[in-house]
LUMBA-808605 format. One record per residue: residue number from 1; residue in one letter; x, y, z of N, C-alpha, C in turn. Coordinates in pm, whole numbers. Layout:
// LUMBA-808605
R_resi_resn_n.x_n.y_n.z_ca.x_ca.y_ca.z_c.x_c.y_c.z
R_NUM_a_X_Y_Z_X_Y_Z_X_Y_Z
...
//
This chain:
// LUMBA-808605
R_resi_resn_n.x_n.y_n.z_ca.x_ca.y_ca.z_c.x_c.y_c.z
R_1_m_332_-2297_-1327_288_-2209_-1445_371_-2078_-1431
R_2_k_433_-2037_-1542_508_-1911_-1547_413_-1798_-1598
R_3_g_453_-1677_-1551_380_-1567_-1607_420_-1542_-1749
R_4_v_343_-1455_-1816_368_-1427_-1952_451_-1293_-1967
R_5_f_572_-1309_-2014_660_-1192_-2030_722_-1187_-2166
R_6_p_745_-1069_-2219_814_-1064_-2359_954_-1084_-2343
R_7_v_1001_-1205_-2304_1136_-1226_-2269_1238_-1190_-2378
R_8_a_1202_-1222_-2495_1295_-1196_-2615_1328_-1050_-2622
R_9_r_1237_-962_-2572_1251_-817_-2582_1326_-767_-2462
R_10_f_1356_-855_-2359_1431_-817_-2248_1584_-817_-2274
R_11_e_1631_-880_-2390_1764_-909_-2404_1851_-781_-2407
R_12_d_1800_-669_-2464_1877_-549_-2469_1865_-457_-2352
R_13_k_1788_-503_-2254_1764_-422_-2134_1854_-457_-2023
R_14_e_1919_-356_-1958_2002_-375_-1848_1925_-417_-1723
R_15_t_1971_-526_-1662_1906_-566_-1544_1982_-528_-1427
R_16_p_1914_-521_-1312_1769_-548_-1286_1677_-424_-1332
R_17_f_1555_-453_-1357_1456_-348_-1380_1312_-401_-1331
R_18_y_1232_-301_-1309_1096_-331_-1277_1003_-337_-1410
R_19_y_916_-440_-1407_836_-460_-1532_690_-457_-1479
R_20_y_605_-366_-1542_472_-351_-1498_379_-389_-1614
R_21_d_279_-477_-1582_178_-523_-1675_59_-426_-1675
R_22_v_54_-339_-1777_-52_-233_-1775_-194_-297_-1786
R_23_e_-200_-394_-1866_-336_-462_-1884_-386_-519_-1753
R_24_l_-301_-583_-1668_-338_-635_-1539_-380_-522_-1445
R_25_l_-299_-413_-1446_-334_-300_-1358_-474_-249_-1399
R_26_e_-498_-233_-1523_-627_-179_-1571_-737_-266_-1531
R_27_k_-722_-399_-1546_-823_-495_-1502_-847_-488_-1350
R_28_t_-745_-469_-1280_-759_-460_-1133_-838_-332_-1095
R_29_l_-802_-217_-1162_-877_-103_-1141_-1018_-105_-1178
R_30_d_-1051_-179_-1287_-1188_-195_-1326_-1269_-280_-1226
R_31_t_-1195_-377_-1166_-1263_-463_-1065_-1291_-374_-940
R_32_i_-1193_-298_-899_-1213_-215_-785_-1328_-119_-809
R_33_k_-1338_-59_-916_-1447_32_-941_-1585_-39_-947
R_34_t_-1589_-154_-1005_-1704_-232_-1013_-1757_-274_-875
R_35_e_-1669_-333_-803_-1713_-389_-671_-1741_-278_-570
R_36_s_-1661_-167_-568_-1689_-62_-470_-1808_17_-508
R_37_g_-1834_26_-644_-1945_99_-696_-2088_37_-656
R_38_k_-2083_-95_-627_-2202_-157_-585_-2263_-95_-460
R_39_y_-2181_-40_-383_-2213_9_-250_-2193_161_-232
R_40_g_-2136_230_-337_-2114_373_-333_-1998_409_-247
R_41_f_-1900_313_-232_-1781_338_-147_-1686_421_-230
R_42_k_-1611_507_-146_-1509_589_-214_-1372_526_-187
R_43_v_-1293_508_-293_-1166_444_-289_-1043_537_-317
R_44_h_-950_542_-220_-834_625_-232_-711_525_-240
R_45_y_-632_538_-346_-516_453_-356_-407_499_-269
R_46_a_-355_394_-179_-244_429_-91_-111_438_-163
R_47_v_-69_564_-187_41_595_-268_168_539_-227
R_48_k_188_512_-96_312_458_-46_349_320_-102
R_49_a_245_250_-158_279_119_-220_363_128_-341
R_50_n_336_235_-427_411_257_-552_375_395_-609
R_51_a_481_481_-617_456_616_-663_516_647_-798
R_52_n_543_538_-877_586_557_-1013_493_648_-1083
R_53_k_547_747_-1154_468_854_-1218_365_798_-1310
R_54_r_398_697_-1391_305_639_-1483_195_566_-1411
R_55_i_235_492_-1302_136_415_-1221_38_514_-1162
R_56_l_76_622_-1112_-8_717_-1057_-103_783_-1163
R_57_q_-51_806_-1276_-133_860_-1385_-243_762_-1423
R_58_l_-205_640_-1437_-304_535_-1469_-418_524_-1363
R_59_i_-371_533_-1238_-470_524_-1130_-564_638_-1121
R_60_s_-500_761_-1140_-578_881_-1137_-682_882_-1255
R_61_q_-637_835_-1367_-728_830_-1488_-843_738_-1461
R_62_s_-831_637_-1373_-938_550_-1347_-1048_610_-1261
R_63_g_-1024_722_-1199_-1116_785_-1118_-1099_762_-962
R_64_l_-997_682_-918_-975_665_-778_-909_788_-721
R_65_g_-931_801_-589_-863_916_-518_-730_860_-472
R_66_a_-664_940_-382_-533_911_-333_-517_923_-185
R_67_d_-446_836_-126_-419_835_20_-267_862_36
R_68_c_-236_975_88_-87_1015_99_-43_1018_241
R_69_v_94_996_252_154_1000_385_278_1090_393
R_70_s_294_1176_290_390_1280_299_355_1395_199
R_71_g_421_1504_227_385_1619_138_427_1601_0
R_72_n_545_1521_-27_577_1500_-159_482_1398_-234
R_73_e_419_1303_-157_319_1226_-216_201_1305_-258
R_74_v_154_1404_-181_48_1496_-209_80_1568_-345
R_75_k_196_1627_-355_241_1696_-469_248_1602_-594
R_76_a_298_1488_-574_311_1387_-694_165_1351_-742
R_77_c_74_1343_-651_-70_1303_-692_-127_1418_-760
R_78_v_-111_1544_-719_-169_1656_-786_-109_1671_-929
R_79_e_23_1643_-937_87_1646_-1068_39_1529_-1159
R_80_a_5_1421_-1105_-38_1303_-1181_-190_1315_-1221
R_81_g_-257_1423_-1171_-397_1443_-1215_-504_1404_-1119
R_82_f_-460_1366_-995_-566_1338_-886_-636_1471_-849
R_83_p_-771_1483_-855_-830_1595_-801_-803_1620_-647
R_84_a_-783_1740_-611_-750_1770_-468_-861_1724_-376
R_85_e_-994_1728_-430_-1099_1687_-346_-1108_1534_-322
R_86_k_-1014_1457_-386_-1013_1312_-365_-880_1270_-287
R_87_i_-810_1365_-242_-682_1333_-174_-694_1345_-25
R_88_v_-654_1246_55_-651_1242_194_-502_1237_236
R_89_f_-466_1297_348_-325_1312_385_-314_1255_529
R_90_a_-250_1134_550_-231_1076_677_-93_1082_722
R_91_g_-57_1013_831_81_1013_878_98_1076_1018
R_92_v_182_1019_1098_196_1063_1241_282_1181_1256
R_93_g_368_1219_1157_471_1320_1164_465_1430_1061
R_94_k_352_1476_1026_338_1573_922_410_1706_966
R_95_t_500_1762_885_568_1883_915_480_2005_891
R_96_d_522_2123_940_444_2241_909_448_2268_762
R_97_k_563_2246_698_575_2272_553_479_2178_477
R_98_e_469_2056_513_381_1957_447_239_2002_467
R_99_i_197_2039_588_62_2076_607_24_2201_531
R_100_n_120_2294_539_88_2424_452_70_2397_306
R_101_e_162_2309_254_143_2277_108_9_2203_84
R_102_a_-30_2118_177_-154_2041_156_-282_2147_164
R_103_l_-269_2242_266_-367_2340_273_-375_2426_146
R_104_d_-262_2459_84_-265_2540_-40_-323_2457_-156
R_105_c_-315_2326_-152_-373_2240_-259_-520_2219_-224
R_106_n_-573_2252_-111_-706_2237_-68_-759_2100_-76
R_107_i_-671_2005_-12_-706_1862_-21_-841_1832_58
R_108_f_-893_1713_34_-1017_1685_92_-1014_1674_247
R_109_c_-905_1600_298_-905_1579_441_-771_1541_488
R_110_f_-739_1589_609_-621_1540_692_-671_1423_789
R_111_n_-604_1312_782_-627_1209_873_-533_1244_993
R_112_v_-588_1292_1103_-509_1346_1213_-483_1232_1316
R_113_e_-362_1226_1367_-319_1119_1449_-287_1152_1587
R_114_s_-291_1283_1629_-270_1322_1762_-344_1461_1790
R_115_r_-364_1484_1919_-436_1615_1951_-339_1731_1917
R_116_q_-205_1720_1938_-118_1824_1909_-117_1853_1760
R_117_e_-126_1751_1678_-120_1767_1532_-251_1850_1497
R_118_m_-358_1816_1558_-484_1888_1528_-466_2044_1563
R_119_d_-400_2066_1670_-378_2208_1711_-282_2279_1604
R_120_v_-190_2209_1560_-99_2271_1458_-168_2297_1332
R_121_i_-250_2196_1288_-323_2222_1171_-424_2344_1183
R_122_n_-485_2355_1289_-568_2464_1324_-502_2593_1314
R_123_e_-379_2603_1381_-295_2729_1385_-254_2764_1236
R_124_l_-210_2664_1154_-162_2698_1023_-280_2734_925
R_125_a_-391_2668_955_-510_2699_872_-555_2841_906
R_126_a_-550_2885_1035_-588_3015_1078_-501_3119_1012
R_127_a_-372_3089_998_-277_3184_939_-317_3209_788
R_128_k_-378_3112_730_-424_3131_593_-566_3159_566
R_129_s_-636_3176_685_-785_3215_694_-862_3109_610
R_130_v_-827_2986_641_-903_2871_575_-943_2777_687
R_131_k_-1029_2685_651_-1072_2582_740_-1026_2439_688
R_132_a_-958_2366_764_-907_2236_724_-1005_2125_768
R_133_q_-1044_2037_678_-1127_1923_707_-1037_1808_759
R_134_i_-1083_1752_872_-999_1650_940_-1088_1526_975
R_135_a_-1020_1414_973_-1071_1282_1032_-984_1246_1142
R_136_i_-1032_1205_1251_-948_1160_1354_-917_1008_1340
R_137_r_-788_975_1332_-746_836_1331_-762_773_1460
R_138_v_-843_653_1467_-868_599_1598_-804_456_1591
R_139_n_-736_423_1707_-686_285_1723_-808_198_1776
R_140_p_-859_101_1692_-977_29_1734_-936_-93_1818
R_141_n_-808_-117_1840_-744_-224_1911_-790_-353_1853
R_142_v_-790_-365_1724_-829_-493_1648_-697_-553_1593
R_143_d_-682_-677_1624_-568_-749_1570_-588_-787_1428
R_144_a_-496_-750_1339_-510_-781_1204_-461_-923_1161
R_145_h_-400_-989_1262_-340_-1130_1236_-245_-1130_1117
R_146_t_-158_-1029_1114_-59_-1022_1012_77_-999_1069
R_147_h_183_-964_993_315_-946_1040_328_-831_1145
R_148_a_400_-847_1251_408_-749_1356_442_-608_1307
R_149_k_536_-613_1205_584_-484_1159_482_-404_1063
R_150_i_370_-475_1027_275_-416_948_128_-415_1017
R_151_t_124_-438_1149_10_-428_1224_2_-290_1286
R_152_t_-111_-218_1270_-106_-76_1293_-226_-36_1381
R_153_g_-327_-122_1416_-441_-78_1488_-447_-122_1636
R_154_l_-337_-159_1691_-332_-195_1843_-294_-80_1925
R_155_n_-331_-84_2053_-314_22_2140_-157_60_2151
R_156_e_-73_-34_2133_70_-10_2161_138_47_2028
R_157_n_62_55_1918_118_113_1796_128_266_1800
R_158_k_222_316_1721_245_462_1730_127_539_1663
R_159_f_46_472_1578_-56_544_1501_-182_564_1580
R_160_g_-238_685_1549_-383_710_1589_-398_744_1741
R_161_i_-529_752_1781_-565_787_1911_-638_677_1971
R_162_n_-604_637_2103_-658_520_2169_-818_546_2196
R_163_l_-892_444_2203_-1039_460_2215_-1076_541_2339
R_164_e_-1011_518_2450_-1050_590_2572_-1027_737_2565
R_165_m_-935_782_2472_-908_919_2464_-989_996_2363
R_166_l_-1070_918_2289_-1135_973_2175_-1244_1073_2200
R_167_p_-1330_1052_2307_-1432_1153_2338_-1377_1297_2363
R_168_d_-1270_1300_2450_-1205_1424_2487_-1144_1485_2363
R_169_t_-1082_1402_2273_-1021_1455_2158_-1130_1516_2067
R_170_i_-1243_1452_2047_-1346_1507_1966_-1398_1635_2026
R_171_r_-1418_1644_2153_-1458_1769_2226_-1361_1879_2190
R_172_h_-1233_1849_2198_-1130_1950_2183_-1139_1995_2028
R_173_a_-1158_1898_1936_-1170_1944_1792_-1284_2043_1770
R_174_q_-1386_2011_1841_-1514_2103_1821_-1494_2245_1876
R_175_t_-1383_2267_1953_-1358_2396_2000_-1264_2478_1906
R_176_l_-1204_2409_1809_-1113_2479_1719_-1187_2538_1596
R_177_e_-1160_2670_1573_-1229_2740_1473_-1183_2710_1328
R_178_h_-1063_2662_1306_-1013_2646_1175_-991_2501_1131
R_179_v_-1057_2408_1203_-1063_2267_1157_-1205_2227_1173
R_180_e_-1244_2140_1076_-1386_2082_1075_-1369_1932_1077
R_181_l_-1424_1878_1184_-1425_1729_1200_-1529_1664_1106
R_182_i_-1478_1590_1003_-1572_1536_908_-1572_1384_911
R_183_g_-1491_1321_991_-1481_1171_986_-1394_1107_1085
R_184_l_-1407_975_1090_-1327_898_1171_-1248_799_1074
R_185_h_-1123_780_1111_-1031_703_1022_-978_578_1100
R_186_f_-975_469_1043_-925_342_1097_-832_280_1001
R_187_h_-730_207_1060_-642_122_974_-576_20_1059
R_188_i_-603_-107_1038_-558_-204_1130_-430_-283_1093
R_189_g_-385_-264_969_-266_-329_924_-268_-368_779
R_190_s_-174_-439_736_-146_-465_590_-133_-615_562
R_191_q_-157_-643_434_-148_-789_388_-244_-877_468
R_192_i_-369_-825_482_-465_-900_562_-541_-992_463
R_193_t_-538_-1123_479_-620_-1219_399_-727_-1285_477
R_194_d_-733_-1264_607_-832_-1327_699_-941_-1222_708
R_195_m_-1050_-1227_634_-1154_-1129_633_-1224_-1106_764
R_196_s_-1210_-1200_855_-1268_-1181_988_-1200_-1065_1065
R_197_a_-1081_-1023_1025_-1032_-913_1087_-1100_-790_1048
R_198_f_-1149_-780_916_-1229_-664_877_-1372_-672_944
R_199_e_-1421_-790_960_-1550_-805_1034_-1534_-753_1174
R_200_d_-1427_-793_1236_-1399_-740_1377_-1400_-586_1376
R_201_l_-1333_-527_1278_-1325_-383_1267_-1464_-321_1260
R_202_c_-1549_-382_1170_-1682_-334_1161_-1756_-331_1292
R_203_v_-1749_-440_1364_-1809_-447_1495_-1762_-339_1585
R_204_r_-1634_-315_1596_-1575_-213_1679_-1618_-72_1638
R_205_i_-1624_-47_1504_-1675_82_1459_-1825_97_1498
R_206_n_-1904_0_1481_-2040_7_1518_-2060_40_1664
R_207_e_-1985_-26_1745_-1988_1_1899_-1952_145_1920
R_208_l_-1843_187_1852_-1792_324_1876_-1897_427_1830
R_209_q_-1951_406_1711_-2049_500_1665_-2170_514_1755
R_210_d_-2219_398_1808_-2327_394_1907_-2291_487_2029
R_211_e_-2172_469_2079_-2121_530_2202_-2112_680_2175
R_212_l_-2057_725_2055_-2049_863_2023_-2184_929_2013
R_213_e_-2266_859_1955_-2400_918_1933_-2475_937_2071
R_214_q_-2451_843_2154_-2520_852_2291_-2456_960_2375
R_215_k_-2322_956_2378_-2251_1055_2472_-2230_1190_2415
R_216_l_-2213_1197_2286_-2179_1331_2231_-2282_1386_2133
R_217_n_-2380_1295_2098_-2483_1334_1997_-2415_1361_1866
R_218_l_-2311_1282_1834_-2224_1303_1711_-2236_1193_1616
R_219_v_-2264_1227_1487_-2261_1134_1369_-2172_1212_1270
R_220_v_-2053_1154_1236_-1972_1217_1134_-2014_1170_1001
R_221_p_-1990_1252_899_-2024_1220_761_-1945_1115_693
R_222_n_-1827_1090_742_-1736_1002_672_-1674_895_766
R_223_i_-1679_767_721_-1599_669_800_-1502_608_699
R_224_n_-1371_618_742_-1262_567_662_-1199_440_726
R_225_v_-1211_325_658_-1164_193_711_-1029_166_675
R_226_g_-955_248_609_-811_221_572_-799_125_464
R_227_g_-691_63_460_-669_-43_357_-631_-177_419
R_228_g_-537_-242_364_-484_-355_426_-522_-494_358
R_229_l_-607_-487_247_-633_-610_181_-510_-674_123
R_230_g_-491_-807_146_-374_-873_104_-387_-933_-42
R_231_v_-264_-981_-94_-267_-1045_-227_-209_-1183_-204
R_232_n_-223_-1268_-307_-163_-1402_-299_-27_-1405_-362
R_233_y_83_-1403_-282_219_-1401_-324_257_-1544_-381
R_234_e_189_-1647_-327_234_-1780_-371_181_-1806_-515
R_235_h_68_-1750_-558_4_-1789_-684_-35_-1661_-765
R_236_p_66_-1582_-803_28_-1453_-875_-34_-1484_-1016
R_237_n_-2_-1604_-1068_-58_-1633_-1211_-194_-1673_-1195
R_238_h_-228_-1751_-1099_-371_-1806_-1080_-461_-1704_-1011
R_239_l_-405_-1622_-927_-483_-1522_-849_-425_-1386_-866
R_240_p_-435_-1326_-988_-372_-1199_-1018_-442_-1076_-958
R_241_i_-571_-1097_-922_-648_-989_-873_-694_-1024_-725
R_242_a_-675_-934_-635_-717_-960_-501_-865_-970_-497
R_243_d_-917_-1024_-381_-1059_-1057_-358_-1134_-930_-317
R_244_f_-1141_-841_-410_-1218_-711_-382_-1368_-738_-355
R_245_e_-1422_-837_-423_-1561_-863_-410_-1599_-887_-272
R_246_t_-1523_-980_-203_-1547_-1022_-62_-1514_-906_26
R_247_y_-1404_-832_2_-1355_-719_87_-1470_-615_93
R_248_f_-1521_-564_-18_-1623_-465_-13_-1753_-518_49
R_249_r_-1775_-648_20_-1910_-701_75_-1908_-703_217
R_250_v_-1788_-734_278_-1785_-744_434_-1821_-613_487
R_251_f_-1779_-500_433_-1816_-372_498_-1957_-339_465
R_252_s_-2008_-378_354_-2154_-353_328_-2236_-434_419
R_253_k_-2195_-556_453_-2279_-643_534_-2264_-612_680
R_254_y_-2141_-586_735_-2123_-579_877_-2110_-431_929
R_255_l_-2084_-337_846_-2066_-200_895_-2201_-126_886
R_256_k_-2243_-81_994_-2384_-11_1010_-2360_144_988
R_257_l_-2357_179_863_-2347_321_826_-2474_397_865
R_258_r_-2457_518_921_-2571_596_952_-2622_667_814
R_259_a_-2746_722_817_-2797_783_704_-2713_898_660
R_260_g_-2671_903_532_-2594_1016_476_-2444_983_496
R_261_q_-2395_878_567_-2253_851_584_-2197_791_459
R_262_t_-2075_829_430_-1997_767_319_-1876_689_373
R_263_l_-1862_570_314_-1748_490_358_-1626_510_256
R_264_h_-1511_533_312_-1391_543_230_-1290_439_268
R_265_c_-1210_390_173_-1114_286_196_-986_324_121
R_266_e_-874_265_156_-738_306_112_-657_184_71
R_267_p_-695_105_-34_-612_-3_-66_-484_41_-140
R_268_g_-376_-25_-118_-250_8_-187_-183_-111_-247
R_269_r_-137_-203_-170_-73_-327_-217_-163_-402_-310
R_270_s_-291_-410_-278_-385_-499_-351_-410_-435_-491
R_271_v_-382_-304_-508_-400_-239_-640_-286_-269_-732
R_272_v_-154_-270_-679_-44_-273_-769_57_-382_-751
R_273_a_46_-466_-649_145_-570_-625_155_-665_-738
R_274_q_46_-714_-788_55_-834_-889_96_-777_-1023
R_275_c_83_-648_-1056_112_-606_-1194_264_-586_-1203
R_276_g_339_-592_-1097_482_-562_-1106_571_-680_-1076
R_277_s_683_-694_-1153_784_-787_-1127_917_-725_-1135
R_278_l_1012_-786_-1062_1154_-738_-1065_1224_-844_-1151
R_279_i_1277_-792_-1262_1346_-881_-1362_1495_-871_-1340
R_280_t_1561_-988_-1331_1706_-990_-1286_1777_-1102_-1366
R_281_r_1902_-1099_-1374_1977_-1199_-1446_2064_-1273_-1337
R_282_v_2094_-1402_-1376_2186_-1485_-1294_2326_-1442_-1325
R_283_t_2396_-1396_-1232_2538_-1355_-1242_2633_-1478_-1233
R_284_y_2602_-1550_-1128_2685_-1669_-1094_2599_-1782_-1044
R_285_l_2644_-1897_-1067_2592_-2025_-1001_2706_-2078_-908
R_286_k_2677_-2069_-781_2780_-2110_-682_2729_-2232_-611
R_287_e_2811_-2334_-612_2775_-2464_-545_2849_-2488_-419
R_288_g_2776_-2502_-306_2834_-2524_-173_2843_-2677_-152
R_289_t_2863_-2715_-34_2867_-2855_3_2726_-2912_-1
R_290_v_2628_-2838_40_2496_-2886_46_2402_-2806_-50
R_291_k_2422_-2682_-61_2326_-2592_-138_2386_-2549_-265
R_292_k_2296_-2511_-354_2335_-2438_-478_2279_-2291_-466
R_293_f_2368_-2193_-495_2324_-2058_-482_2309_-1999_-622
R_294_l_2199_-1943_-651_2192_-1848_-772_2211_-1711_-730
R_295_i_2327_-1649_-772_2361_-1509_-740_2312_-1431_-861
R_296_v_2216_-1335_-826_2155_-1254_-932_2203_-1111_-914
R_297_d_2175_-1026_-1021_2222_-898_-1013_2125_-793_-945
R_298_a_2009_-841_-901_1920_-765_-821_1953_-793_-674
R_299_g_1922_-695_-592_1950_-716_-444_1844_-661_-358
R_300_m_1862_-667_-231_1768_-612_-134_1740_-465_-154
R_301_t_1833_-399_-220_1818_-256_-255_1708_-233_-347
R_302_d_1668_-336_-422_1571_-328_-524_1436_-386_-488
R_303_l_1434_-477_-387_1312_-537_-334_1361_-575_-194
R_304_i_1316_-496_-96_1367_-516_43_1271_-611_128
R_305_r_1154_-635_72_1052_-709_153_1105_-837_202
R_306_p_1175_-933_125_1222_-1054_183_1323_-1035_298
R_307_a_1408_-935_286_1509_-913_395_1444_-843_516
R_308_m_1340_-756_491_1285_-681_598_1172_-761_673
R_309_y_1090_-826_604_979_-905_662_976_-1052_648
R_310_d_1094_-1113_598_1100_-1247_563_984_-1285_467
R_311_s_955_-1197_371_842_-1217_283_873_-1314_169
R_312_y_766_-1383_135_778_-1478_17_744_-1402_-108
R_313_h_818_-1417_-221_789_-1378_-351_819_-1498_-441
R_314_r_720_-1522_-529_738_-1633_-624_860_-1595_-720
R_315_i_943_-1687_-753_1056_-1665_-845_1038_-1759_-958
R_316_e_1052_-1705_-1091_1045_-1788_-1207_1160_-1769_-1289
R_317_n_1219_-1878_-1351_1321_-1865_-1449_1251_-1861_-1589
R_318_l_1270_-1744_-1653_1194_-1713_-1776_1264_-1767_-1901
R_319_t_1387_-1821_-1880_1468_-1861_-2008_1516_-2009_-1993
R_320_s_1455_-2079_-1900_1492_-2223_-1895_1358_-2309_-1885
R_321_d_1363_-2422_-1962_1258_-2518_-1950_1318_-2658_-1906
R_322_e_1435_-2652_-1856_1494_-2776_-1810_1435_-2837_-1684
R_323_a_1479_-2950_-1646_1434_-3011_-1526_1450_-2920_-1401
R_324_e_1374_-2933_-1301_1382_-2853_-1181_1498_-2887_-1092
R_325_e_1554_-2783_-1027_1655_-2800_-920_1622_-2707_-817
R_326_t_1692_-2724_-700_1670_-2644_-579_1780_-2547_-554
R_327_y_1751_-2419_-533_1849_-2321_-517_1806_-2212_-398
R_328_d_1912_-2162_-346_1901_-2034_-275_1922_-1920_-372
R_329_v_1819_-1826_-387_1845_-1712_-474_1884_-1594_-397
R_330_v_1998_-1545_-417_2065_-1441_-338_2113_-1319_-429
R_331_g_2133_-1209_-366_2181_-1092_-432_2323_-1059_-400
R_332_p_2373_-952_-447_2516_-913_-437_2549_-821_-322
R_333_i_2444_-781_-241_2469_-678_-140_2547_-743_-25
R_334_c_2630_-658_42_2719_-709_148_2639_-719_271
R_335_e_2535_-796_281_2453_-827_395_2408_-972_382
R_336_s_2410_-1040_497_2370_-1186_483_2214_-1195_461
R_337_s_2140_-1083_485_2003_-1091_473_1958_-1063_327
R_338_d_2049_-1046_233_2022_-1021_97_1988_-1145_28
R_339_v_1869_-1202_65_1824_-1332_11_1685_-1316_-37
R_340_f_1659_-1356_-166_1523_-1348_-215_1440_-1476_-189
R_341_g_1512_-1588_-171_1439_-1711_-145_1528_-1822_-117
R_342_k_1501_-1906_-20_1583_-2018_21_1507_-2146_-30
R_343_d_1586_-2240_-77_1532_-2373_-120_1420_-2354_-214
R_344_r_1443_-2275_-320_1346_-2250_-424_1361_-2355_-538
R_345_v_1249_-2415_-575_1255_-2503_-694_1232_-2432_-820
R_346_l_1339_-2424_-908_1335_-2350_-1032_1378_-2447_-1137
R_347_n_1340_-2409_-1262_1407_-2478_-1379_1550_-2462_-1374
R_348_k_1631_-2571_-1404_1773_-2564_-1402_1829_-2435_-1456
R_349_s_1907_-2364_-1379_1948_-2221_-1414_2098_-2215_-1430
R_350_k_2132_-2118_-1510_2277_-2096_-1549_2301_-1952_-1558
R_351_r_2433_-1916_-1564_2470_-1771_-1577_2402_-1717_-1696
R_352_g_2340_-1601_-1677_2278_-1529_-1788_2128_-1553_-1800
R_353_d_2077_-1643_-1726_1929_-1677_-1735_1861_-1548_-1672
R_354_v_1741_-1526_-1720_1658_-1417_-1674_1552_-1472_-1578
R_355_l_1543_-1411_-1459_1450_-1453_-1356_1344_-1333_-1334
R_356_a_1227_-1378_-1301_1124_-1272_-1263_1090_-1302_-1112
R_357_i_1113_-1200_-1032_1064_-1203_-896_927_-1135_-892
R_358_r_826_-1215_-864_691_-1170_-888_629_-1084_-775
R_359_s_515_-1028_-800_438_-953_-700_522_-844_-642
R_360_a_604_-775_-722_694_-670_-677_640_-535_-703
R_361_g_512_-524_-752_459_-392_-784_433_-304_-660
R_362_a_414_-366_-547_404_-287_-425_529_-305_-333
R_363_y_573_-189_-281_688_-188_-190_816_-247_-254
R_364_g_829_-230_-389_948_-273_-458_1016_-140_-498
R_365_e_985_-91_-612_1050_35_-660_1047_145_-550
R_366_i_928_163_-483_922_272_-394_1018_269_-272
R_367_m_1056_150_-241_1143_129_-124_1292_103_-163
R_368_s_1320_122_-297_1461_92_-341_1555_194_-285
R_369_s_1682_157_-277_1780_247_-223_1911_234_-298
R_370_r_1998_325_-266_2136_326_-326_2244_270_-237
R_371_y_2202_188_-138_2296_119_-55_2405_47_-138
R_372_n_2533_47_-89_2645_-8_-172_2665_74_-298
R_373_l_2603_196_-304_2616_284_-424_2562_214_-543
R_374_r_2464_136_-534_2403_81_-655_2308_173_-725
R_375_a_2307_157_-850_2209_238_-939_2070_192_-908
R_376_l_1973_291_-916_1843_264_-900_1781_201_-1036
R_377_p_1718_82_-1030_1673_23_-1152_1571_103_-1233
R_378_k_1566_94_-1361_1469_162_-1443_1336_77_-1431
R_379_a_1230_142_-1482_1100_81_-1489_1054_80_-1636
R_380_y_998_-38_-1678_937_-53_-1805_794_-98_-1788
R_381_f_714_-70_-1890_574_-109_-1885_549_-199_-2010
R_382_s_448_-287_-1988_427_-386_-2098_393_-317_-2233
R_383_d_342_-209_-2238_317_-136_-2362_431_-63_-2412
R_384_d_546_-76_-2348_671_-23_-2396_734_-115_-2501
R_385_f_682_-239_-2504_754_-345_-2588_677_-383_-2704
//
């Protein structure tokens, strides 16, 4: 089954370009609000997945907050209409400039990843005579059962503070006059489809909360479980919206929130991945001894996930209904890793055919580059046509 695209209206558009289905994004946002609203959870969109200006505006208009990992993301979110009180700022390497700008915006919370970062935020907040709200990011040492490059909650990862260091870190935070500890933050990885990983996270948080209450008499007002919910890359047409119902229900069922505590989460990929596609044309059909190669005008500079993670993206020929053949779909970049898919079964393809590389709404446009001095592709929305 192919996706529905206004192919006839693509003819005058220079490829490659990103195509975003506004209706699907809005349905996804409605689902998120409905399912999270059942439990009173607060949702912050992880901006690193896609920071296209219109995407950010649509998400801010839906009422979601924002999860940022750079100062420029914070600024982009403020400009897109996200209220500062719904913005959280994470990341292991926040610069003084970024922290100062976020303080000036009066954001809701800094997700702090080291003791030294906490000290720097305290010092910079003191210089402005303000108090910064912080959540300490904790490594729960929970395996997300996902790709090694997007697993973030293990002790050997660069992110967060290990469990055994947490009590002393909290005691230190309580001595600082210009930071206020308002929460604990967790994030175990990305593209998680095994919900048992989130169940394991809940169990670890429950144990940790019991320990902190007993040892430090501490109950923080906010628990942030990060993001990580995966999408179905194999079947974007049949499963266009991630399983938010089960995702939020897991936390409601297994996480023992204390009285007055609020749960926050930070989905990114699951919000935008399926609404976006990379549209490209076949430049050449090259036949080898064994293989047939479709050489397209998009490259790893426009969608790096297959080259970086060996990721699967469904590929559809939008302009052919002929019998199926098997191809390697490759780009023009001077790297052997510039491959979108090997041994893909597509309708018989020829030079000039238009292909859609699906589920490219997350980590597509935002990770594009000008390697080989290629131009950055434009972005179009379904209501542009």
